[in-house]
CHARMM-style PDB file with segment names, atoms N, HN, CA, C and O in Angstrom:
ATOM      1  N   MET     1      10.571   4.482  -9.864  1.00  0.00      PROA
ATOM      2  CA  MET     1       9.532   3.403  -9.051  1.00  0.00      PROA
ATOM      3  C   MET     1       8.646   2.407  -9.798  1.00  0.00      PROA
ATOM      4  O   MET     1       7.845   3.094 -10.432  1.00  0.00      PROA
ATOM      5  N   ALA     2       8.414   1.117 -10.022  1.00  0.00      PROA
ATOM      6  HN  ALA     2       9.065   0.558  -9.508  1.00  0.00      PROA
ATOM      7  CA  ALA     2       7.644   0.516 -10.466  1.00  0.00      PROA
ATOM      8  C   ALA     2       6.515   0.443  -9.939  1.00  0.00      PROA
ATOM      9  O   ALA     2       6.477   0.347  -8.712  1.00  0.00      PROA
ATOM     10  N   PRO     3       5.597   0.460 -10.501  1.00  0.00      PROA
ATOM     11  CA  PRO     3       3.776   0.816  -9.931  1.00  0.00      PROA
ATOM     12  C   PRO     3       3.876  -0.134  -8.319  1.00  0.00      PROA
ATOM     13  O   PRO     3       4.785  -0.920  -8.050  1.00  0.00      PROA
ATOM     14  N   VAL     4       3.110   0.082  -7.732  1.00  0.00      PROA
ATOM     15  HN  VAL     4       2.372   0.720  -7.951  1.00  0.00      PROA
ATOM     16  CA  VAL     4       2.608  -0.435  -6.618  1.00  0.00      PROA
ATOM     17  C   VAL     4       1.765  -1.076  -6.049  1.00  0.00      PROA
ATOM     18  O   VAL     4       0.992  -0.300  -5.487  1.00  0.00      PROA
ATOM     19  N   THR     5       1.446  -2.312  -5.864  1.00  0.00      PROA
ATOM     20  HN  THR     5       2.074  -2.942  -6.321  1.00  0.00      PROA
ATOM     21  CA  THR     5       0.347  -3.332  -5.609  1.00  0.00      PROA
ATOM     22  C   THR     5       0.070  -3.201  -4.042  1.00  0.00      PROA
ATOM     23  O   THR     5       0.980  -3.492  -3.266  1.00  0.00      PROA
ATOM     24  N   VAL     6      -1.159  -2.774  -3.561  1.00  0.00      PROA
ATOM     25  HN  VAL     6      -1.899  -2.537  -4.191  1.00  0.00      PROA
ATOM     26  CA  VAL     6      -1.401  -3.282  -2.172  1.00  0.00      PROA
ATOM     27  C   VAL     6      -2.608  -4.247  -2.515  1.00  0.00      PROA
ATOM     28  O   VAL     6      -3.383  -4.103  -3.460  1.00  0.00      PROA
ATOM     29  N   TYR     7      -2.617  -4.899  -1.905  1.00  0.00      PROA
ATOM     30  HN  TYR     7      -1.987  -5.015  -1.137  1.00  0.00      PROA
ATOM     31  CA  TYR     7      -3.443  -6.321  -1.804  1.00  0.00      PROA
ATOM     32  C   TYR     7      -4.431  -6.339  -0.920  1.00  0.00      PROA
ATOM     33  O   TYR     7      -4.056  -5.615   0.002  1.00  0.00      PROA
ATOM     34  N   PRO     8      -5.704  -6.849  -0.635  1.00  0.00      PROA
ATOM     35  CA  PRO     8      -6.639  -7.004  -0.427  1.00  0.00      PROA
ATOM     36  C   PRO     8      -5.935  -7.210   1.392  1.00  0.00      PROA
ATOM     37  O   PRO     8      -4.781  -7.458   1.742  1.00  0.00      PROA
ATOM     38  N   PRO     9      -7.123  -6.994   2.187  1.00  0.00      PROA
ATOM     39  CA  PRO     9      -6.538  -7.054   3.569  1.00  0.00      PROA
ATOM     40  C   PRO     9      -6.323  -8.728   4.203  1.00  0.00      PROA
ATOM     41  O   PRO     9      -6.972  -9.439   3.436  1.00  0.00      PROA
ATOM     42  N   ASP    10      -5.762  -9.484   5.139  1.00  0.00      PROA
ATOM     43  HN  ASP    10      -5.235  -8.907   5.763  1.00  0.00      PROA
ATOM     44  CA  ASP    10      -6.102 -10.572   5.270  1.00  0.00      PROA
ATOM     45  C   ASP    10      -7.142 -10.172   6.741  1.00  0.00      PROA
ATOM     46  O   ASP    10      -7.646  -9.113   7.115  1.00  0.00      PROA
ATOM     47  N   GLU    11      -7.154 -11.623   7.326  1.00  0.00      PROA
ATOM     48  HN  GLU    11      -6.745 -12.483   7.022  1.00  0.00      PROA
ATOM     49  CA  GLU    11      -7.803 -12.084   8.829  1.00  0.00      PROA
ATOM     50  C   GLU    11      -7.726 -10.876   9.709  1.00  0.00      PROA
ATOM     51  O   GLU    11      -8.743 -10.470  10.271  1.00  0.00      PROA
ATOM     52  N   GLN    12      -6.404 -10.198   9.877  1.00  0.00      PROA
ATOM     53  HN  GLN    12      -5.578 -10.528   9.420  1.00  0.00      PROA
ATOM     54  CA  GLN    12      -5.720  -9.265  10.988  1.00  0.00      PROA
ATOM     55  C   GLN    12      -5.977  -7.536   9.988  1.00  0.00      PROA
ATOM     56  O   GLN    12      -6.115  -6.381  10.391  1.00  0.00      PROA
ATOM     57  N   GLY    13      -5.953  -7.937   9.073  1.00  0.00      PROA
ATOM     58  HN  GLY    13      -5.841  -8.875   8.746  1.00  0.00      PROA
ATOM     59  CA  GLY    13      -6.572  -6.244   8.472  1.00  0.00      PROA
ATOM     60  C   GLY    13      -4.890  -5.907   7.737  1.00  0.00      PROA
ATOM     61  O   GLY    13      -4.513  -4.839   7.255  1.00  0.00      PROA
ATOM     62  N   ALA    14      -4.255  -6.958   7.838  1.00  0.00      PROA
ATOM     63  HN  ALA    14      -4.561  -7.826   8.230  1.00  0.00      PROA
ATOM     64  CA  ALA    14      -2.551  -6.546   7.141  1.00  0.00      PROA
ATOM     65  C   ALA    14      -2.955  -6.535   5.925  1.00  0.00      PROA
ATOM     66  O   ALA    14      -3.750  -7.438   5.662  1.00  0.00      PROA
ATOM     67  N   ARG    15      -2.565  -5.495   4.680  1.00  0.00      PROA
ATOM     68  HN  ARG    15      -1.919  -4.762   4.894  1.00  0.00      PROA
ATOM     69  CA  ARG    15      -2.435  -5.696   3.488  1.00  0.00      PROA
ATOM     70  C   ARG    15      -0.694  -6.002   2.801  1.00  0.00      PROA
ATOM     71  O   ARG    15       0.397  -5.485   3.038  1.00  0.00      PROA
ATOM     72  N   ARG    16      -0.840  -6.347   2.510  1.00  0.00      PROA
ATOM     73  HN  ARG    16      -1.727  -6.767   2.318  1.00  0.00      PROA
ATOM     74  CA  ARG    16       0.681  -6.632   1.681  1.00  0.00      PROA
ATOM     75  C   ARG    16       0.906  -5.892   0.706  1.00  0.00      PROA
ATOM     76  O   ARG    16       0.215  -6.005  -0.306  1.00  0.00      PROA
ATOM     77  N   VAL    17       1.889  -5.000   0.785  1.00  0.00      PROA
ATOM     78  HN  VAL    17       2.451  -4.909   1.607  1.00  0.00      PROA
ATOM     79  CA  VAL    17       2.405  -4.038  -0.241  1.00  0.00      PROA
ATOM     80  C   VAL    17       3.721  -4.399  -0.761  1.00  0.00      PROA
ATOM     81  O   VAL    17       4.734  -4.468  -0.066  1.00  0.00      PROA
ATOM     82  N   ARG    18       3.640  -4.693  -2.396  1.00  0.00      PROA
ATOM     83  HN  ARG    18       2.817  -4.636  -2.961  1.00  0.00      PROA
ATOM     84  CA  ARG    18       4.447  -4.956  -3.139  1.00  0.00      PROA
ATOM     85  C   ARG    18       4.948  -4.215  -4.078  1.00  0.00      PROA
ATOM     86  O   ARG    18       4.141  -3.545  -4.721  1.00  0.00      PROA
ATOM     87  N   ALA    19       6.293  -4.126  -4.401  1.00  0.00      PROA
ATOM     88  HN  ALA    19       6.949  -4.671  -3.879  1.00  0.00      PROA
ATOM     89  CA  ALA    19       6.374  -2.966  -5.496  1.00  0.00      PROA
ATOM     90  C   ALA    19       7.641  -4.229  -6.490  1.00  0.00      PROA
ATOM     91  O   ALA    19       8.234  -5.170  -5.963  1.00  0.00      PROA
ATOM     92  N   ASP    20       7.731  -3.784  -8.074  1.00  0.00      PROA
ATOM     93  HN  ASP    20       7.249  -3.019  -8.503  1.00  0.00      PROA
ATOM     94  CA  ASP    20       8.846  -4.343  -8.659  1.00  0.00      PROA
ATOM     95  C   ASP    20       8.915  -5.963  -8.338  1.00  0.00      PROA
ATOM     96  O   ASP    20      10.014  -6.510  -8.432  1.00  0.00      PROA
ATOM     97  N   GLY    21       7.877  -6.656  -8.000  1.00  0.00      PROA
ATOM     98  HN  GLY    21       6.984  -6.211  -7.923  1.00  0.00      PROA
ATOM     99  CA  GLY    21       7.845  -7.922  -7.384  1.00  0.00      PROA
ATOM    100  C   GLY    21       8.783  -8.130  -6.382  1.00  0.00      PROA
ATOM    101  O   GLY    21       9.192  -9.291  -6.366  1.00  0.00      PROA
ATOM    102  N   LEU    22       9.183  -7.521  -5.679  1.00  0.00      PROA
ATOM    103  HN  LEU    22       8.851  -6.578  -5.691  1.00  0.00      PROA
ATOM    104  CA  LEU    22       9.513  -7.310  -4.456  1.00  0.00      PROA
ATOM    105  C   LEU    22       8.218  -6.966  -3.192  1.00  0.00      PROA
ATOM    106  O   LEU    22       7.259  -6.266  -3.516  1.00  0.00      PROA
ATOM    107  N   ILE    23       8.289  -7.332  -2.281  1.00  0.00      PROA
ATOM    108  HN  ILE    23       9.068  -7.901  -2.018  1.00  0.00      PROA
ATOM    109  CA  ILE    23       7.175  -7.282  -1.165  1.00  0.00      PROA
ATOM    110  C   ILE    23       7.987  -5.994  -0.233  1.00  0.00      PROA
ATOM    111  O   ILE    23       9.096  -5.997   0.301  1.00  0.00      PROA
ATOM    112  N   LEU    24       7.136  -5.142  -0.288  1.00  0.00      PROA
ATOM    113  HN  LEU    24       6.235  -5.139  -0.722  1.00  0.00      PROA
ATOM    114  CA  LEU    24       7.930  -3.967   1.116  1.00  0.00      PROA
ATOM    115  C   LEU    24       7.250  -4.043   2.406  1.00  0.00      PROA
ATOM    116  O   LEU    24       7.513  -3.383   3.412  1.00  0.00      PROA
ATOM    117  N   GLY    25       6.261  -5.008   2.241  1.00  0.00      PROA
ATOM    118  HN  GLY    25       6.047  -5.544   1.424  1.00  0.00      PROA
ATOM    119  CA  GLY    25       5.662  -5.113   4.212  1.00  0.00      PROA
ATOM    120  C   GLY    25       4.338  -5.063   3.841  1.00  0.00      PROA
ATOM    121  O   GLY    25       3.686  -4.582   2.914  1.00  0.00      PROA
ATOM    122  N   LEU    26       4.032  -6.016   5.325  1.00  0.00      PROA
ATOM    123  HN  LEU    26       4.561  -6.407   6.078  1.00  0.00      PROA
ATOM    124  CA  LEU    26       2.869  -5.473   5.163  1.00  0.00      PROA
ATOM    125  C   LEU    26       2.320  -4.463   6.104  1.00  0.00      PROA
ATOM    126  O   LEU    26       2.703  -4.456   7.274  1.00  0.00      PROA
ATOM    127  N   ALA    27       1.540  -3.701   5.710  1.00  0.00      PROA
ATOM    128  HN  ALA    27       1.229  -3.706   4.760  1.00  0.00      PROA
ATOM    129  CA  ALA    27       0.758  -2.351   5.952  1.00  0.00      PROA
ATOM    130  C   ALA    27      -0.854  -2.577   6.765  1.00  0.00      PROA
ATOM    131  O   ALA    27      -1.840  -3.165   6.320  1.00  0.00      PROA
ATOM    132  N   TYR    28      -0.680  -1.889   8.071  1.00  0.00      PROA
ATOM    133  HN  TYR    28       0.120  -1.412   8.433  1.00  0.00      PROA
ATOM    134  CA  TYR    28      -1.594  -2.033   8.914  1.00  0.00      PROA
ATOM    135  C   TYR    28      -2.910  -0.895   8.516  1.00  0.00      PROA
ATOM    136  O   TYR    28      -4.134  -1.023   8.508  1.00  0.00      PROA
ATOM    137  N   ASN    29      -1.810   0.467   8.143  1.00  0.00      PROA
ATOM    138  HN  ASN    29      -0.815   0.571   8.150  1.00  0.00      PROA
ATOM    139  CA  ASN    29      -2.438   1.617   7.463  1.00  0.00      PROA
ATOM    140  C   ASN    29      -1.962   2.222   6.299  1.00  0.00      PROA
ATOM    141  O   ASN    29      -1.082   1.939   5.485  1.00  0.00      PROA
ATOM    142  N   VAL    30      -2.806   3.170   6.436  1.00  0.00      PROA
ATOM    143  HN  VAL    30      -3.521   3.399   7.097  1.00  0.00      PROA
ATOM    144  CA  VAL    30      -2.223   4.232   5.268  1.00  0.00      PROA
ATOM    145  C   VAL    30      -0.859   4.630   5.380  1.00  0.00      PROA
ATOM    146  O   VAL    30      -0.068   4.387   4.469  1.00  0.00      PROA
ATOM    147  N   THR    31      -0.397   5.431   6.791  1.00  0.00      PROA
ATOM    148  HN  THR    31      -1.039   5.629   7.531  1.00  0.00      PROA
ATOM    149  CA  THR    31       0.685   5.546   7.151  1.00  0.00      PROA
ATOM    150  C   THR    31       2.015   4.305   7.208  1.00  0.00      PROA
ATOM    151  O   THR    31       3.163   4.681   7.448  1.00  0.00      PROA
ATOM    152  N   ASP    32       1.766   3.135   7.014  1.00  0.00      PROA
ATOM    153  HN  ASP    32       0.834   2.830   6.820  1.00  0.00      PROA
ATOM    154  CA  ASP    32       2.242   2.277   6.950  1.00  0.00      PROA
ATOM    155  C   ASP    32       2.962   1.927   5.619  1.00  0.00      PROA
ATOM    156  O   ASP    32       4.122   1.587   5.387  1.00  0.00      PROA
ATOM    157  N   VAL    33       1.813   2.138   4.774  1.00  0.00      PROA
ATOM    158  HN  VAL    33       0.870   2.414   4.963  1.00  0.00      PROA
ATOM    159  CA  VAL    33       1.864   2.408   3.034  1.00  0.00      PROA
ATOM    160  C   VAL    33       3.270   3.156   2.918  1.00  0.00      PROA
ATOM    161  O   VAL    33       4.366   2.822   2.469  1.00  0.00      PROA
ATOM    162  N   LEU    34       2.642   4.599   3.663  1.00  0.00      PROA
ATOM    163  HN  LEU    34       1.751   4.871   4.028  1.00  0.00      PROA
ATOM    164  CA  LEU    34       3.746   6.074   2.911  1.00  0.00      PROA
ATOM    165  C   LEU    34       5.417   5.353   3.912  1.00  0.00      PROA
ATOM    166  O   LEU    34       6.461   6.001   3.840  1.00  0.00      PROA
ATOM    167  N   GLU    35       5.387   4.675   4.330  1.00  0.00      PROA
ATOM    168  HN  GLU    35       4.539   4.148   4.388  1.00  0.00      PROA
ATOM    169  CA  GLU    35       6.577   4.504   4.908  1.00  0.00      PROA
ATOM    170  C   GLU    35       6.878   3.387   4.385  1.00  0.00      PROA
ATOM    171  O   GLU    35       8.090   3.539   4.539  1.00  0.00      PROA
ATOM    172  N   PHE    36       6.812   2.527   3.962  1.00  0.00      PROA
ATOM    173  HN  PHE    36       5.827   2.404   3.837  1.00  0.00      PROA
ATOM    174  CA  PHE    36       7.344   1.521   2.923  1.00  0.00      PROA
ATOM    175  C   PHE    36       7.803   2.677   1.892  1.00  0.00      PROA
ATOM    176  O   PHE    36       8.986   2.938   1.676  1.00  0.00      PROA
ATOM    177  N   LEU    37       6.679   3.353   1.266  1.00  0.00      PROA
ATOM    178  HN  LEU    37       5.718   3.141   1.441  1.00  0.00      PROA
ATOM    179  CA  LEU    37       7.652   4.048   0.025  1.00  0.00      PROA
ATOM    180  C   LEU    37       8.539   5.110   0.278  1.00  0.00      PROA
ATOM    181  O   LEU    37       9.424   5.414  -0.522  1.00  0.00      PROA
ATOM    182  N   ARG    38       8.372   5.635   1.241  1.00  0.00      PROA
ATOM    183  HN  ARG    38       7.653   5.389   1.891  1.00  0.00      PROA
ATOM    184  CA  ARG    38       9.330   6.279   1.740  1.00  0.00      PROA
ATOM    185  C   ARG    38      10.681   5.955   1.856  1.00  0.00      PROA
ATOM    186  O   ARG    38      11.571   6.795   1.723  1.00  0.00      PROA
ATOM    187  N   ARG    39      10.956   4.287   2.197  1.00  0.00      PROA
ATOM    188  HN  ARG    39      10.233   3.605   2.305  1.00  0.00      PROA
ATOM    189  CA  ARG    39      12.352   3.497   2.363  1.00  0.00      PROA
ATOM    190  C   ARG    39      12.092   3.186   1.244  1.00  0.00      PROA
ATOM    191  O   ARG    39      12.686   2.111   1.155  1.00  0.00      PROA
ATOM    192  N   ALA    40      11.531   3.389   0.126  1.00  0.00      PROA
ATOM    193  HN  ALA    40      11.048   4.262   0.198  1.00  0.00      PROA
ATOM    194  CA  ALA    40      12.059   2.596  -1.330  1.00  0.00      PROA
ATOM    195  C   ALA    40      12.377   3.878  -2.163  1.00  0.00      PROA
ATOM    196  O   ALA    40      12.495   3.688  -3.374  1.00  0.00      PROA
ATOM    197  N   GLY    41      12.555   5.317  -1.646  1.00  0.00      PROA
ATOM    198  HN  GLY    41      12.459   5.471  -0.662  1.00  0.00      PROA
ATOM    199  CA  GLY    41      13.169   6.443  -1.997  1.00  0.00      PROA
ATOM    200  C   GLY    41      12.150   7.643  -2.664  1.00  0.00      PROA
ATOM    201  O   GLY    41      12.448   8.633  -3.333  1.00  0.00      PROA
ATOM    202  N   LEU    42      10.846   7.148  -2.210  1.00  0.00      PROA
ATOM    203  HN  LEU    42      10.604   6.344  -1.667  1.00  0.00      PROA
ATOM    204  CA  LEU    42       9.954   8.451  -2.765  1.00  0.00      PROA
ATOM    205  C   LEU    42       9.573   9.108  -1.473  1.00  0.00      PROA
ATOM    206  O   LEU    42       9.509   8.555  -0.375  1.00  0.00      PROA
ATOM    207  N   ASP    43       9.303  10.494  -1.782  1.00  0.00      PROA
ATOM    208  HN  ASP    43       9.355  10.943  -2.674  1.00  0.00      PROA
ATOM    209  CA  ASP    43       8.919  11.439  -0.932  1.00  0.00      PROA
ATOM    210  C   ASP    43       7.358  11.219  -0.148  1.00  0.00      PROA
ATOM    211  O   ASP    43       6.396  11.776  -0.677  1.00  0.00      PROA
ATOM    212  N   PRO    44       7.202  10.638   0.750  1.00  0.00      PROA
ATOM    213  CA  PRO    44       5.872  10.685   1.203  1.00  0.00      PROA
ATOM    214  C   PRO    44       4.856  11.702   1.165  1.00  0.00      PROA
ATOM    215  O   PRO    44       3.678  11.347   1.155  1.00  0.00      PROA
ATOM    216  N   THR    45       5.206  13.105   1.140  1.00  0.00      PROA
ATOM    217  HN  THR    45       6.164  13.394   1.149  1.00  0.00      PROA
ATOM    218  CA  THR    45       4.748  13.971   1.239  1.00  0.00      PROA
ATOM    219  C   THR    45       4.041  14.009  -0.075  1.00  0.00      PROA
ATOM    220  O   THR    45       2.837  14.254  -0.009  1.00  0.00      PROA
ATOM    221  N   GLU    46       4.676  13.771  -1.526  1.00  0.00      PROA
ATOM    222  HN  GLU    46       5.655  13.572  -1.580  1.00  0.00      PROA
ATOM    223  CA  GLU    46       4.270  13.552  -2.575  1.00  0.00      PROA
ATOM    224  C   GLU    46       3.475  12.631  -3.249  1.00  0.00      PROA
ATOM    225  O   GLU    46       2.979  12.740  -4.370  1.00  0.00      PROA
ATOM    226  N   VAL    47       3.411  11.802  -2.533  1.00  0.00      PROA
ATOM    227  HN  VAL    47       3.814  11.713  -1.622  1.00  0.00      PROA
ATOM    228  CA  VAL    47       2.632  10.463  -3.001  1.00  0.00      PROA
ATOM    229  C   VAL    47       1.141  10.475  -3.018  1.00  0.00      PROA
ATOM    230  O   VAL    47       0.487  10.172  -2.020  1.00  0.00      PROA
ATOM    231  N   ASP    48       0.467  10.917  -4.444  1.00  0.00      PROA
ATOM    232  HN  ASP    48       0.998  11.163  -5.255  1.00  0.00      PROA
ATOM    233  CA  ASP    48      -1.068  10.711  -4.407  1.00  0.00      PROA
ATOM    234  C   ASP    48      -1.267   9.180  -4.020  1.00  0.00      PROA
ATOM    235  O   ASP    48      -0.876   8.309  -4.797  1.00  0.00      PROA
ATOM    236  N   LEU    49      -1.842   8.879  -2.889  1.00  0.00      PROA
ATOM    237  HN  LEU    49      -2.160   9.587  -2.258  1.00  0.00      PROA
ATOM    238  CA  LEU    49      -2.452   7.730  -3.078  1.00  0.00      PROA
ATOM    239  C   LEU    49      -3.593   6.913  -3.820  1.00  0.00      PROA
ATOM    240  O   LEU    49      -3.956   5.739  -3.766  1.00  0.00      PROA
ATOM    241  N   GLY    50      -4.047   8.143  -4.608  1.00  0.00      PROA
ATOM    242  HN  GLY    50      -3.752   9.097  -4.651  1.00  0.00      PROA
ATOM    243  CA  GLY    50      -5.195   7.524  -5.692  1.00  0.00      PROA
ATOM    244  C   GLY    50      -4.463   7.701  -6.883  1.00  0.00      PROA
ATOM    245  O   GLY    50      -5.256   7.567  -7.815  1.00  0.00      PROA
ATOM    246  N   GLY    51      -3.310   7.942  -7.302  1.00  0.00      PROA
ATOM    247  HN  GLY    51      -2.666   8.051  -6.545  1.00  0.00      PROA
ATOM    248  CA  GLY    51      -2.789   7.888  -8.381  1.00  0.00      PROA
ATOM    249  C   GLY    51      -2.528   6.702  -9.047  1.00  0.00      PROA
ATOM    250  O   GLY    51      -2.792   5.600  -8.568  1.00  0.00      PROA
ATOM    251  N   PRO    52      -2.064   6.866 -10.036  1.00  0.00      PROA
ATOM    252  CA  PRO    52      -1.839   6.363 -10.886  1.00  0.00      PROA
ATOM    253  C   PRO    52      -0.514   4.597 -10.454  1.00  0.00      PROA
ATOM    254  O   PRO    52      -0.474   3.459 -10.919  1.00  0.00      PROA
ATOM    255  N   LEU    53       0.352   5.385  -9.314  1.00  0.00      PROA
ATOM    256  HN  LEU    53       0.319   6.311  -8.936  1.00  0.00      PROA
ATOM    257  CA  LEU    53       1.419   4.740  -9.288  1.00  0.00      PROA
ATOM    258  C   LEU    53       1.004   3.417  -7.802  1.00  0.00      PROA
ATOM    259  O   LEU    53       1.773   2.532  -7.426  1.00  0.00      PROA
ATOM    260  N   ILE    54      -0.180   3.660  -7.331  1.00  0.00      PROA
ATOM    261  HN  ILE    54      -0.804   4.379  -7.637  1.00  0.00      PROA
ATOM    262  CA  ILE    54      -0.627   2.869  -6.405  1.00  0.00      PROA
ATOM    263  C   ILE    54      -1.881   1.990  -7.108  1.00  0.00      PROA
ATOM    264  O   ILE    54      -2.774   2.626  -7.668  1.00  0.00      PROA
ATOM    265  N   GLU    55      -1.944   0.333  -7.069  1.00  0.00      PROA
ATOM    266  HN  GLU    55      -1.219  -0.184  -6.614  1.00  0.00      PROA
ATOM    267  CA  GLU    55      -2.838  -0.414  -7.719  1.00  0.00      PROA
ATOM    268  C   GLU    55      -3.084  -0.573  -6.421  1.00  0.00      PROA
ATOM    269  O   GLU    55      -2.143  -0.838  -5.673  1.00  0.00      PROA
ATOM    270  N   TRP    56      -4.853  -0.392  -5.747  1.00  0.00      PROA
ATOM    271  HN  TRP    56      -5.617  -0.176  -6.355  1.00  0.00      PROA
ATOM    272  CA  TRP    56      -5.404  -0.922  -4.655  1.00  0.00      PROA
ATOM    273  C   TRP    56      -6.370  -1.924  -5.180  1.00  0.00      PROA
ATOM    274  O   TRP    56      -7.185  -1.620  -6.052  1.00  0.00      PROA
ATOM    275  N   ARG    57      -6.271  -3.410  -4.533  1.00  0.00      PROA
ATOM    276  HN  ARG    57      -5.610  -3.657  -3.825  1.00  0.00      PROA
ATOM    277  CA  ARG    57      -6.963  -4.240  -4.725  1.00  0.00      PROA
ATOM    278  C   ARG    57      -7.588  -4.465  -3.697  1.00  0.00      PROA
ATOM    279  O   ARG    57      -7.057  -4.090  -2.652  1.00  0.00      PROA
ATOM    280  N   GLY    58      -9.143  -5.264  -3.612  1.00  0.00      PROA
ATOM    281  HN  GLY    58      -9.574  -5.569  -4.462  1.00  0.00      PROA
ATOM    282  CA  GLY    58      -9.977  -5.273  -2.567  1.00  0.00      PROA
ATOM    283  C   GLY    58      -9.779  -4.212  -1.865  1.00  0.00      PROA
ATOM    284  O   GLY    58      -9.250  -4.227  -0.753  1.00  0.00      PROA
ATOM    285  N   GLY    59     -10.241  -3.065  -2.529  1.00  0.00      PROA
ATOM    286  HN  GLY    59     -10.671  -3.053  -3.432  1.00  0.00      PROA
ATOM    287  CA  GLY    59     -10.805  -1.598  -1.706  1.00  0.00      PROA
ATOM    288  C   GLY    59      -9.326  -0.767  -1.709  1.00  0.00      PROA
ATOM    289  O   GLY    59      -8.180  -1.214  -1.738  1.00  0.00      PROA
ATOM    290  N   GLY    60      -9.786   0.511  -1.672  1.00  0.00      PROA
ATOM    291  HN  GLY    60     -10.717   0.874  -1.649  1.00  0.00      PROA
ATOM    292  CA  GLY    60      -9.347   1.606  -1.807  1.00  0.00      PROA
ATOM    293  C   GLY    60      -8.050   2.102  -0.202  1.00  0.00      PROA
ATOM    294  O   GLY    60      -7.963   1.146   0.568  1.00  0.00      PROA
ATOM    295  N   PRO    61      -7.487   2.914   0.093  1.00  0.00      PROA
ATOM    296  CA  PRO    61      -6.870   3.390   1.268  1.00  0.00      PROA
ATOM    297  C   PRO    61      -7.407   3.285   1.933  1.00  0.00      PROA
ATOM    298  O   PRO    61      -6.797   3.067   2.979  1.00  0.00      PROA
ATOM    299  N   GLU    62      -8.749   3.312   2.051  1.00  0.00      PROA
ATOM    300  HN  GLU    62      -9.245   3.489   1.201  1.00  0.00      PROA
ATOM    301  CA  GLU    62      -9.956   3.185   3.553  1.00  0.00      PROA
ATOM    302  C   GLU    62     -10.448   2.117   4.028  1.00  0.00      PROA
ATOM    303  O   GLU    62     -11.269   1.953   4.930  1.00  0.00      PROA
ATOM    304  N   THR    63      -9.405   0.728   2.775  1.00  0.00      PROA
ATOM    305  HN  THR    63      -8.738   0.861   2.042  1.00  0.00      PROA
ATOM    306  CA  THR    63     -10.251  -0.354   3.476  1.00  0.00      PROA
ATOM    307  C   THR    63      -8.938  -0.990   4.461  1.00  0.00      PROA
ATOM    308  O   THR    63      -7.773  -0.907   4.071  1.00  0.00      PROA
ATOM    309  N   TRP    64      -9.327  -1.655   5.838  1.00  0.00      PROA
ATOM    310  HN  TRP    64     -10.273  -1.723   6.156  1.00  0.00      PROA
ATOM    311  CA  TRP    64      -8.286  -2.080   6.277  1.00  0.00      PROA
ATOM    312  C   TRP    64      -8.817  -3.663   7.123  1.00  0.00      PROA
ATOM    313  O   TRP    64      -8.018  -4.384   7.720  1.00  0.00      PROA
ATOM    314  N   SER    65     -10.023  -3.900   7.020  1.00  0.00      PROA
ATOM    315  HN  SER    65     -10.672  -3.314   6.535  1.00  0.00      PROA
ATOM    316  CA  SER    65     -10.574  -5.290   7.416  1.00  0.00      PROA
ATOM    317  C   SER    65     -11.516  -6.035   6.045  1.00  0.00      PROA
ATOM    318  O   SER    65     -12.179  -5.380   5.241  1.00  0.00      PROA
ATOM    319  N   PRO    66     -11.378  -7.403   6.044  1.00  0.00      PROA
ATOM    320  CA  PRO    66     -11.649  -7.773   5.355  1.00  0.00      PROA
ATOM    321  C   PRO    66     -13.220  -7.716   4.969  1.00  0.00      PROA
ATOM    322  O   PRO    66     -13.653  -8.012   3.855  1.00  0.00      PROA
ATOM    323  N   SER    67     -14.144  -7.210   6.261  1.00  0.00      PROA
ATOM    324  HN  SER    67     -13.792  -6.969   7.166  1.00  0.00      PROA
ATOM    325  CA  SER    67     -15.608  -6.755   5.952  1.00  0.00      PROA
ATOM    326  C   SER    67     -16.198  -5.610   5.104  1.00  0.00      PROA
ATOM    327  O   SER    67     -17.313  -5.689   4.589  1.00  0.00      PROA
ATOM    328  N   ASP    68     -15.128  -4.205   4.953  1.00  0.00      PROA
ATOM    329  HN  ASP    68     -14.222  -4.141   5.372  1.00  0.00      PROA
ATOM    330  CA  ASP    68     -15.288  -3.424   5.261  1.00  0.00      PROA
ATOM    331  C   ASP    68     -15.190  -3.214   3.300  1.00  0.00      PROA
ATOM    332  OT1 ASP    68     -15.352  -2.106   2.789  1.00  0.00      PROA
TER     333      ASP     68
END
């Protein structure tokens, strides 16, 4: 799988998740990110959220509002 980019949270706290030029969806929490990765064929129990596969923009996996 291509690297995954999780964009900064919008005003509602949603973060766009994109891989290989395709938008996988809007995530409102880490569980959503893991579900998108599962749908893309990855085992969510083996995904390292801090690893090189995921590029977090505008804050890491703990950031879910624009003010965090």
